[in-house]
FIKOL-948553 format. One record per atom (N, C-alpha, C): residue number from 1; atom name; x, y, z. Coordinates in steps of 0.05 Angstrom, whole numbers. Example, Ala and Ser with C-alpha at 12.3 -4.5 7.8 and 13.67 -1.06 7.14 Angstrom:
<recs>
<rec nr="1" atom="N" u="264" v="-114" w="156"/>
<rec nr="1" atom="CA" u="246" v="-90" w="156"/>
<rec nr="1" atom="C" u="264" v="-66" w="156"/>
<rec nr="2" atom="N" u="257" v="-45" w="142"/>
<rec nr="2" atom="CA" u="273" v="-21" w="143"/>
<rec nr="2" atom="C" u="258" v="1" w="157"/>
</recs>
This chain:
<recs>
<rec nr="1" atom="N" u="1635" v="1639" w="3139"/>
<rec nr="1" atom="CA" u="1619" v="1627" w="3125"/>
<rec nr="1" atom="C" u="1593" v="1628" w="3127"/>
<rec nr="2" atom="N" u="1573" v="1630" w="3102"/>
<rec nr="2" atom="CA" u="1548" v="1628" w="3105"/>
<rec nr="2" atom="C" u="1532" v="1606" w="3102"/>
<rec nr="3" atom="N" u="1523" v="1589" w="3120"/>
<rec nr="3" atom="CA" u="1514" v="1565" w="3117"/>
<rec nr="3" atom="C" u="1484" v="1571" w="3115"/>
<rec nr="4" atom="N" u="1466" v="1559" w="3100"/>
<rec nr="4" atom="CA" u="1440" v="1562" w="3098"/>
<rec nr="4" atom="C" u="1427" v="1539" w="3111"/>
<rec nr="5" atom="N" u="1407" v="1542" w="3123"/>
<rec nr="5" atom="CA" u="1390" v="1521" w="3130"/>
<rec nr="5" atom="C" u="1377" v="1508" w="3116"/>
<rec nr="6" atom="N" u="1367" v="1485" w="3116"/>
<rec nr="6" atom="CA" u="1351" v="1466" w="3096"/>
<rec nr="6" atom="C" u="1322" v="1486" w="3090"/>
<rec nr="7" atom="N" u="1311" v="1495" w="3119"/>
<rec nr="7" atom="CA" u="1289" v="1513" w="3113"/>
<rec nr="7" atom="C" u="1290" v="1536" w="3093"/>
<rec nr="8" atom="N" u="1315" v="1547" w="3094"/>
<rec nr="8" atom="CA" u="1327" v="1574" w="3078"/>
<rec nr="8" atom="C" u="1327" v="1563" w="3053"/>
<rec nr="9" atom="N" u="1345" v="1545" w="3046"/>
<rec nr="9" atom="CA" u="1342" v="1532" w="3021"/>
<rec nr="9" atom="C" u="1316" v="1526" w="3007"/>
<rec nr="10" atom="N" u="1297" v="1518" w="3020"/>
<rec nr="10" atom="CA" u="1268" v="1504" w="3011"/>
<rec nr="10" atom="C" u="1254" v="1531" w="3009"/>
<rec nr="11" atom="N" u="1261" v="1555" w="3016"/>
<rec nr="11" atom="CA" u="1244" v="1575" w="3015"/>
<rec nr="11" atom="C" u="1239" v="1589" w="2981"/>
<rec nr="12" atom="N" u="1214" v="1581" w="2969"/>
<rec nr="12" atom="CA" u="1205" v="1594" w="2944"/>
<rec nr="12" atom="C" u="1216" v="1615" w="2937"/>
<rec nr="13" atom="N" u="1212" v="1641" w="2955"/>
<rec nr="13" atom="CA" u="1221" v="1666" w="2950"/>
<rec nr="13" atom="C" u="1249" v="1665" w="2943"/>
<rec nr="14" atom="N" u="1273" v="1651" w="2953"/>
<rec nr="14" atom="CA" u="1297" v="1651" w="2948"/>
<rec nr="14" atom="C" u="1308" v="1647" w="2922"/>
<rec nr="15" atom="N" u="1289" v="1632" w="2909"/>
<rec nr="15" atom="CA" u="1296" v="1621" w="2881"/>
<rec nr="15" atom="C" u="1279" v="1630" w="2858"/>
<rec nr="16" atom="N" u="1262" v="1651" w="2867"/>
<rec nr="16" atom="CA" u="1239" v="1664" w="2848"/>
<rec nr="16" atom="C" u="1258" v="1674" w="2822"/>
<rec nr="17" atom="N" u="1277" v="1691" w="2828"/>
<rec nr="17" atom="CA" u="1287" v="1699" w="2804"/>
<rec nr="17" atom="C" u="1300" v="1678" w="2784"/>
<rec nr="18" atom="N" u="1309" v="1655" w="2798"/>
<rec nr="18" atom="CA" u="1329" v="1639" w="2782"/>
<rec nr="18" atom="C" u="1301" v="1620" w="2763"/>
<rec nr="19" atom="N" u="1279" v="1616" w="2779"/>
<rec nr="19" atom="CA" u="1261" v="1610" w="2773"/>
<rec nr="19" atom="C" u="1249" v="1617" w="2742"/>
<rec nr="20" atom="N" u="1246" v="1644" w="2747"/>
<rec nr="20" atom="CA" u="1238" v="1658" w="2725"/>
<rec nr="20" atom="C" u="1258" v="1658" w="2700"/>
<rec nr="21" atom="N" u="1285" v="1659" w="2709"/>
<rec nr="21" atom="CA" u="1307" v="1658" w="2690"/>
<rec nr="21" atom="C" u="1307" v="1632" w="2671"/>
<rec nr="22" atom="N" u="1304" v="1614" w="2688"/>
<rec nr="22" atom="CA" u="1304" v="1586" w="2677"/>
<rec nr="22" atom="C" u="1277" v="1584" w="2660"/>
<rec nr="23" atom="N" u="1255" v="1592" w="2666"/>
<rec nr="23" atom="CA" u="1232" v="1588" w="2647"/>
<rec nr="23" atom="C" u="1231" v="1602" w="2627"/>
<rec nr="24" atom="N" u="1242" v="1629" w="2631"/>
<rec nr="24" atom="CA" u="1244" v="1645" w="2607"/>
<rec nr="24" atom="C" u="1268" v="1634" w="2581"/>
<rec nr="25" atom="N" u="1288" v="1622" w="2593"/>
<rec nr="25" atom="CA" u="1310" v="1613" w="2573"/>
<rec nr="25" atom="C" u="1301" v="1585" w="2565"/>
<rec nr="26" atom="N" u="1281" v="1570" w="2577"/>
<rec nr="26" atom="CA" u="1266" v="1544" w="2566"/>
<rec nr="26" atom="C" u="1250" v="1555" w="2544"/>
<rec nr="27" atom="N" u="1236" v="1573" w="2547"/>
<rec nr="27" atom="CA" u="1217" v="1582" w="2529"/>
<rec nr="27" atom="C" u="1227" v="1596" w="2502"/>
<rec nr="28" atom="N" u="1250" v="1611" w="2503"/>
<rec nr="28" atom="CA" u="1259" v="1625" w="2483"/>
<rec nr="28" atom="C" u="1273" v="1600" w="2470"/>
<rec nr="29" atom="N" u="1285" v="1581" w="2480"/>
<rec nr="29" atom="CA" u="1299" v="1555" w="2464"/>
<rec nr="29" atom="C" u="1281" v="1543" w="2450"/>
<rec nr="30" atom="N" u="1258" v="1536" w="2465"/>
<rec nr="30" atom="CA" u="1237" v="1517" w="2449"/>
<rec nr="30" atom="C" u="1223" v="1533" w="2427"/>
<rec nr="31" atom="N" u="1216" v="1554" w="2429"/>
<rec nr="31" atom="CA" u="1204" v="1574" w="2418"/>
<rec nr="31" atom="C" u="1218" v="1578" w="2389"/>
<rec nr="32" atom="N" u="1248" v="1584" w="2389"/>
<rec nr="32" atom="CA" u="1261" v="1591" w="2376"/>
<rec nr="32" atom="C" u="1268" v="1566" w="2352"/>
<rec nr="33" atom="N" u="1263" v="1543" w="2364"/>
<rec nr="33" atom="CA" u="1274" v="1519" w="2351"/>
<rec nr="33" atom="C" u="1256" v="1514" w="2330"/>
<rec nr="34" atom="N" u="1230" v="1530" w="2330"/>
<rec nr="34" atom="CA" u="1208" v="1530" w="2304"/>
<rec nr="34" atom="C" u="1221" v="1540" w="2280"/>
<rec nr="35" atom="N" u="1229" v="1562" w="2286"/>
<rec nr="35" atom="CA" u="1239" v="1584" w="2264"/>
<rec nr="35" atom="C" u="1253" v="1570" w="2241"/>
<rec nr="36" atom="N" u="1276" v="1554" w="2243"/>
<rec nr="36" atom="CA" u="1286" v="1539" w="2218"/>
<rec nr="36" atom="C" u="1266" v="1522" w="2202"/>
<rec nr="37" atom="N" u="1247" v="1508" w="2215"/>
<rec nr="37" atom="CA" u="1231" v="1488" w="2203"/>
<rec nr="37" atom="C" u="1207" v="1509" w="2188"/>
<rec nr="38" atom="N" u="1205" v="1529" w="2203"/>
<rec nr="38" atom="CA" u="1183" v="1541" w="2188"/>
<rec nr="38" atom="C" u="1195" v="1560" w="2163"/>
<rec nr="39" atom="N" u="1215" v="1568" w="2168"/>
<rec nr="39" atom="CA" u="1230" v="1584" w="2148"/>
<rec nr="39" atom="C" u="1236" v="1562" w="2122"/>
<rec nr="40" atom="N" u="1249" v="1538" w="2129"/>
<rec nr="40" atom="CA" u="1252" v="1519" w="2108"/>
<rec nr="40" atom="C" u="1226" v="1510" w="2094"/>
<rec nr="41" atom="N" u="1203" v="1508" w="2106"/>
<rec nr="41" atom="CA" u="1183" v="1500" w="2092"/>
<rec nr="41" atom="C" u="1168" v="1522" w="2079"/>
<rec nr="42" atom="N" u="1173" v="1549" w="2087"/>
<rec nr="42" atom="CA" u="1165" v="1570" w="2073"/>
<rec nr="42" atom="C" u="1178" v="1572" w="2039"/>
<rec nr="43" atom="N" u="1204" v="1570" w="2047"/>
<rec nr="43" atom="CA" u="1221" v="1581" w="2028"/>
<rec nr="43" atom="C" u="1219" v="1552" w="2003"/>
<rec nr="44" atom="N" u="1216" v="1529" w="2011"/>
<rec nr="44" atom="CA" u="1224" v="1509" w="1994"/>
<rec nr="44" atom="C" u="1194" v="1493" w="1988"/>
<rec nr="45" atom="N" u="1174" v="1499" w="2005"/>
<rec nr="45" atom="CA" u="1148" v="1491" w="2000"/>
<rec nr="45" atom="C" u="1151" v="1457" w="2001"/>
<rec nr="46" atom="N" u="1168" v="1447" w="2015"/>
<rec nr="46" atom="CA" u="1170" v="1418" w="2016"/>
<rec nr="46" atom="C" u="1161" v="1408" w="2042"/>
<rec nr="47" atom="N" u="1136" v="1398" w="2046"/>
<rec nr="47" atom="CA" u="1122" v="1389" w="2069"/>
<rec nr="47" atom="C" u="1115" v="1361" w="2069"/>
<rec nr="48" atom="N" u="1131" v="1347" w="2053"/>
<rec nr="48" atom="CA" u="1129" v="1317" w="2050"/>
<rec nr="48" atom="C" u="1139" v="1304" w="2078"/>
<rec nr="49" atom="N" u="1154" v="1312" w="2093"/>
<rec nr="49" atom="CA" u="1158" v="1301" w="2115"/>
<rec nr="49" atom="C" u="1145" v="1306" w="2142"/>
<rec nr="50" atom="N" u="1126" v="1322" w="2138"/>
<rec nr="50" atom="CA" u="1110" v="1339" w="2163"/>
<rec nr="50" atom="C" u="1080" v="1319" w="2159"/>
<rec nr="51" atom="N" u="1075" v="1312" w="2189"/>
<rec nr="51" atom="CA" u="1053" v="1299" w="2190"/>
<rec nr="51" atom="C" u="1031" v="1317" w="2203"/>
<rec nr="52" atom="N" u="1002" v="1312" w="2183"/>
<rec nr="52" atom="CA" u="986" v="1330" w="2195"/>
<rec nr="52" atom="C" u="980" v="1327" w="2220"/>
<rec nr="53" atom="N" u="973" v="1293" w="2227"/>
<rec nr="53" atom="CA" u="962" v="1289" w="2256"/>
<rec nr="53" atom="C" u="979" v="1302" w="2273"/>
<rec nr="54" atom="N" u="1002" v="1300" w="2276"/>
<rec nr="54" atom="CA" u="1021" v="1306" w="2290"/>
<rec nr="54" atom="C" u="1019" v="1332" w="2298"/>
<rec nr="55" atom="N" u="1025" v="1347" w="2275"/>
<rec nr="55" atom="CA" u="1019" v="1381" w="2279"/>
<rec nr="55" atom="C" u="997" v="1390" w="2291"/>
<rec nr="56" atom="N" u="974" v="1377" w="2281"/>
<rec nr="56" atom="CA" u="948" v="1385" w="2293"/>
<rec nr="56" atom="C" u="948" v="1384" w="2318"/>
<rec nr="57" atom="N" u="952" v="1355" w="2329"/>
<rec nr="57" atom="CA" u="955" v="1352" w="2360"/>
<rec nr="57" atom="C" u="974" v="1372" w="2374"/>
<rec nr="58" atom="N" u="1000" v="1376" w="2360"/>
<rec nr="58" atom="CA" u="1020" v="1395" w="2375"/>
<rec nr="58" atom="C" u="1006" v="1422" w="2380"/>
<rec nr="59" atom="N" u="993" v="1433" w="2352"/>
<rec nr="59" atom="CA" u="983" v="1461" w="2355"/>
<rec nr="59" atom="C" u="960" v="1461" w="2373"/>
<rec nr="60" atom="N" u="944" v="1443" w="2378"/>
<rec nr="60" atom="CA" u="924" v="1439" w="2394"/>
<rec nr="60" atom="C" u="938" v="1442" w="2423"/>
<rec nr="61" atom="N" u="956" v="1427" w="2426"/>
<rec nr="61" atom="CA" u="969" v="1433" w="2453"/>
<rec nr="61" atom="C" u="983" v="1454" w="2460"/>
<rec nr="62" atom="N" u="997" v="1468" w="2444"/>
<rec nr="62" atom="CA" u="1006" v="1494" w="2446"/>
<rec nr="62" atom="C" u="987" v="1513" w="2457"/>
<rec nr="63" atom="N" u="962" v="1517" w="2439"/>
<rec nr="63" atom="CA" u="940" v="1528" w="2446"/>
<rec nr="63" atom="C" u="931" v="1528" w="2475"/>
<rec nr="64" atom="N" u="928" v="1501" w="2483"/>
<rec nr="64" atom="CA" u="922" v="1496" w="2512"/>
<rec nr="64" atom="C" u="942" v="1506" w="2528"/>
<rec nr="65" atom="N" u="969" v="1507" w="2524"/>
<rec nr="65" atom="CA" u="991" v="1519" w="2537"/>
<rec nr="65" atom="C" u="990" v="1545" w="2544"/>
<rec nr="66" atom="N" u="978" v="1558" w="2513"/>
<rec nr="66" atom="CA" u="979" v="1593" w="2524"/>
<rec nr="66" atom="C" u="951" v="1596" w="2536"/>
<rec nr="67" atom="N" u="931" v="1580" w="2537"/>
<rec nr="67" atom="CA" u="907" v="1591" w="2551"/>
<rec nr="67" atom="C" u="915" v="1584" w="2583"/>
<rec nr="68" atom="N" u="934" v="1565" w="2589"/>
<rec nr="68" atom="CA" u="940" v="1558" w="2616"/>
<rec nr="68" atom="C" u="960" v="1582" w="2627"/>
<rec nr="69" atom="N" u="976" v="1588" w="2607"/>
<rec nr="69" atom="CA" u="993" v="1615" w="2616"/>
<rec nr="69" atom="C" u="975" v="1640" w="2617"/>
<rec nr="70" atom="N" u="957" v="1648" w="2599"/>
<rec nr="70" atom="CA" u="942" v="1670" w="2605"/>
<rec nr="70" atom="C" u="923" v="1662" w="2635"/>
<rec nr="71" atom="N" u="915" v="1637" w="2640"/>
<rec nr="71" atom="CA" u="897" v="1637" w="2666"/>
<rec nr="71" atom="C" u="915" v="1642" w="2691"/>
<rec nr="72" atom="N" u="941" v="1636" w="2686"/>
<rec nr="72" atom="CA" u="966" v="1633" w="2709"/>
<rec nr="72" atom="C" u="975" v="1668" w="2703"/>
<rec nr="73" atom="N" u="971" v="1680" w="2688"/>
<rec nr="73" atom="CA" u="984" v="1707" w="2679"/>
<rec nr="73" atom="C" u="1013" v="1702" w="2679"/>
<rec nr="74" atom="N" u="1025" v="1681" w="2668"/>
<rec nr="74" atom="CA" u="1052" v="1675" w="2668"/>
<rec nr="74" atom="C" u="1064" v="1684" w="2641"/>
<rec nr="75" atom="N" u="1076" v="1709" w="2642"/>
<rec nr="75" atom="CA" u="1083" v="1720" w="2614"/>
<rec nr="75" atom="C" u="1104" v="1705" w="2602"/>
<rec nr="76" atom="N" u="1123" v="1695" w="2612"/>
<rec nr="76" atom="CA" u="1143" v="1677" w="2596"/>
<rec nr="76" atom="C" u="1126" v="1654" w="2580"/>
<rec nr="77" atom="N" u="1109" v="1641" w="2592"/>
<rec nr="77" atom="CA" u="1089" v="1616" w="2582"/>
<rec nr="77" atom="C" u="1074" v="1632" w="2559"/>
<rec nr="78" atom="N" u="1064" v="1658" w="2567"/>
<rec nr="78" atom="CA" u="1043" v="1665" w="2546"/>
<rec nr="78" atom="C" u="1058" v="1680" w="2521"/>
<rec nr="79" atom="N" u="1079" v="1689" w="2527"/>
<rec nr="79" atom="CA" u="1099" v="1695" w="2502"/>
<rec nr="79" atom="C" u="1107" v="1668" w="2483"/>
<rec nr="80" atom="N" u="1118" v="1657" w="2499"/>
<rec nr="80" atom="CA" u="1131" v="1633" w="2482"/>
<rec nr="80" atom="C" u="1110" v="1619" w="2474"/>
<rec nr="81" atom="N" u="1086" v="1609" w="2479"/>
<rec nr="81" atom="CA" u="1068" v="1594" w="2471"/>
<rec nr="81" atom="C" u="1052" v="1613" w="2450"/>
<rec nr="82" atom="N" u="1052" v="1636" w="2449"/>
<rec nr="82" atom="CA" u="1038" v="1654" w="2429"/>
<rec nr="82" atom="C" u="1056" v="1647" w="2403"/>
<rec nr="83" atom="N" u="1080" v="1659" w="2407"/>
<rec nr="83" atom="CA" u="1098" v="1654" w="2382"/>
<rec nr="83" atom="C" u="1099" v="1627" w="2368"/>
<rec nr="84" atom="N" u="1103" v="1602" w="2388"/>
<rec nr="84" atom="CA" u="1100" v="1576" w="2380"/>
<rec nr="84" atom="C" u="1078" v="1570" w="2368"/>
<rec nr="85" atom="N" u="1053" v="1582" w="2375"/>
<rec nr="85" atom="CA" u="1032" v="1575" w="2364"/>
<rec nr="85" atom="C" u="1030" v="1586" w="2333"/>
<rec nr="86" atom="N" u="1038" v="1612" w="2331"/>
<rec nr="86" atom="CA" u="1036" v="1625" w="2306"/>
<rec nr="86" atom="C" u="1059" v="1607" w="2287"/>
<rec nr="87" atom="N" u="1082" v="1599" w="2301"/>
<rec nr="87" atom="CA" u="1099" v="1580" w="2281"/>
<rec nr="87" atom="C" u="1086" v="1553" w="2271"/>
<rec nr="88" atom="N" u="1076" v="1542" w="2294"/>
<rec nr="88" atom="CA" u="1065" v="1513" w="2288"/>
<rec nr="88" atom="C" u="1041" v="1516" w="2270"/>
<rec nr="89" atom="N" u="1022" v="1536" w="2275"/>
<rec nr="89" atom="CA" u="1001" v="1535" w="2257"/>
<rec nr="89" atom="C" u="1008" v="1542" w="2230"/>
<rec nr="90" atom="N" u="1026" v="1557" w="2228"/>
<rec nr="90" atom="CA" u="1039" v="1566" w="2203"/>
<rec nr="90" atom="C" u="1050" v="1540" w="2186"/>
<rec nr="91" atom="N" u="1064" v="1527" w="2203"/>
<rec nr="91" atom="CA" u="1079" v="1502" w="2192"/>
<rec nr="91" atom="C" u="1051" v="1479" w="2181"/>
<rec nr="92" atom="N" u="1032" v="1482" w="2200"/>
<rec nr="92" atom="CA" u="1010" v="1465" w="2194"/>
<rec nr="92" atom="C" u="992" v="1472" w="2169"/>
<rec nr="93" atom="N" u="989" v="1504" w="2170"/>
<rec nr="93" atom="CA" u="978" v="1512" w="2144"/>
<rec nr="93" atom="C" u="990" v="1509" w="2124"/>
<rec nr="94" atom="N" u="1019" v="1510" w="2119"/>
<rec nr="94" atom="CA" u="1031" v="1503" w="2097"/>
<rec nr="94" atom="C" u="1026" v="1474" w="2090"/>
<rec nr="95" atom="N" u="1027" v="1457" w="2107"/>
<rec nr="95" atom="CA" u="1028" v="1424" w="2102"/>
<rec nr="95" atom="C" u="998" v="1424" w="2087"/>
<rec nr="96" atom="N" u="978" v="1437" w="2100"/>
<rec nr="96" atom="CA" u="951" v="1432" w="2086"/>
<rec nr="96" atom="C" u="951" v="1439" w="2062"/>
<rec nr="97" atom="N" u="965" v="1470" w="2054"/>
<rec nr="97" atom="CA" u="960" v="1486" w="2035"/>
<rec nr="97" atom="C" u="978" v="1470" w="2010"/>
<rec nr="98" atom="N" u="1004" v="1468" w="2012"/>
<rec nr="98" atom="CA" u="1018" v="1458" w="1993"/>
<rec nr="98" atom="C" u="1019" v="1423" w="1988"/>
<rec nr="99" atom="N" u="1003" v="1412" w="2009"/>
<rec nr="99" atom="CA" u="999" v="1385" w="2008"/>
<rec nr="99" atom="C" u="1026" v="1367" w="2008"/>
<rec nr="100" atom="N" u="1026" v="1339" w="2009"/>
<rec nr="100" atom="CA" u="1048" v="1321" w="2004"/>
<rec nr="100" atom="C" u="1049" v="1312" w="1975"/>
<rec nr="101" atom="N" u="1070" v="1306" w="1963"/>
<rec nr="101" atom="CA" u="1070" v="1289" w="1944"/>
<rec nr="101" atom="C" u="1057" v="1265" w="1937"/>
<rec nr="102" atom="N" u="1039" v="1258" w="1921"/>
<rec nr="102" atom="CA" u="1028" v="1228" w="1923"/>
<rec nr="102" atom="C" u="1049" v="1209" w="1914"/>
<rec nr="103" atom="N" u="1054" v="1190" w="1931"/>
<rec nr="103" atom="CA" u="1066" v="1170" w="1926"/>
<rec nr="103" atom="C" u="1057" v="1147" w="1911"/>
<rec nr="104" atom="N" u="1070" v="1141" w="1886"/>
<rec nr="104" atom="CA" u="1060" v="1121" w="1874"/>
<rec nr="104" atom="C" u="1077" v="1098" w="1876"/>
<rec nr="105" atom="N" u="1063" v="1071" w="1880"/>
<rec nr="105" atom="CA" u="1079" v="1051" w="1882"/>
<rec nr="105" atom="C" u="1098" v="1046" w="1855"/>
<rec nr="106" atom="N" u="1122" v="1032" w="1865"/>
<rec nr="106" atom="CA" u="1141" v="1028" w="1842"/>
<rec nr="106" atom="C" u="1127" v="1008" w="1822"/>
<rec nr="107" atom="N" u="1131" v="1010" w="1794"/>
<rec nr="107" atom="CA" u="1122" v="986" w="1778"/>
<rec nr="107" atom="C" u="1147" v="972" w="1771"/>
<rec nr="108" atom="N" u="1141" v="947" w="1772"/>
<rec nr="108" atom="CA" u="1165" v="926" w="1758"/>
<rec nr="108" atom="C" u="1155" v="921" w="1737"/>
<rec nr="109" atom="N" u="1178" v="923" w="1718"/>
<rec nr="109" atom="CA" u="1173" v="922" w="1689"/>
<rec nr="109" atom="C" u="1168" v="890" w="1685"/>
<rec nr="110" atom="N" u="1149" v="879" w="1668"/>
<rec nr="110" atom="CA" u="1137" v="855" w="1658"/>
<rec nr="110" atom="C" u="1160" v="842" w="1638"/>
<rec nr="111" atom="N" u="1166" v="824" w="1644"/>
<rec nr="111" atom="CA" u="1188" v="809" w="1623"/>
<rec nr="111" atom="C" u="1172" v="793" w="1604"/>
<rec nr="112" atom="N" u="1180" v="800" w="1579"/>
<rec nr="112" atom="CA" u="1167" v="791" w="1560"/>
<rec nr="112" atom="C" u="1182" v="759" w="1551"/>
<rec nr="113" atom="N" u="1206" v="759" w="1558"/>
<rec nr="113" atom="CA" u="1217" v="731" w="1551"/>
<rec nr="113" atom="C" u="1209" v="706" w="1565"/>
<rec nr="114" atom="N" u="1190" v="705" w="1581"/>
<rec nr="114" atom="CA" u="1183" v="684" w="1589"/>
<rec nr="114" atom="C" u="1165" v="667" w="1582"/>
</recs>
């Protein structure tokens, strides 16, 4: 039986390949999750449910994650955030370009029989 000591289990080099695999899978999944929204928005031009403030803050956050990845030279972080930044910026751009429909308050009819 091959029993590992606690020190061997805690060795970061031992888990390097797993760490990269997990990071890459997480990056791919979170990045790919934006494709349906970007495609739907581009196809329908319906941006009524998209918050400008949320997407602005999110896009800035992704840009900072991209910068962080560049500074660390972490390719999974760089690639995932570069693609996510492009998708998020395109959704934000479509929201700004296509706008949201103006919601008008419902008008209650005035009854004349009173």
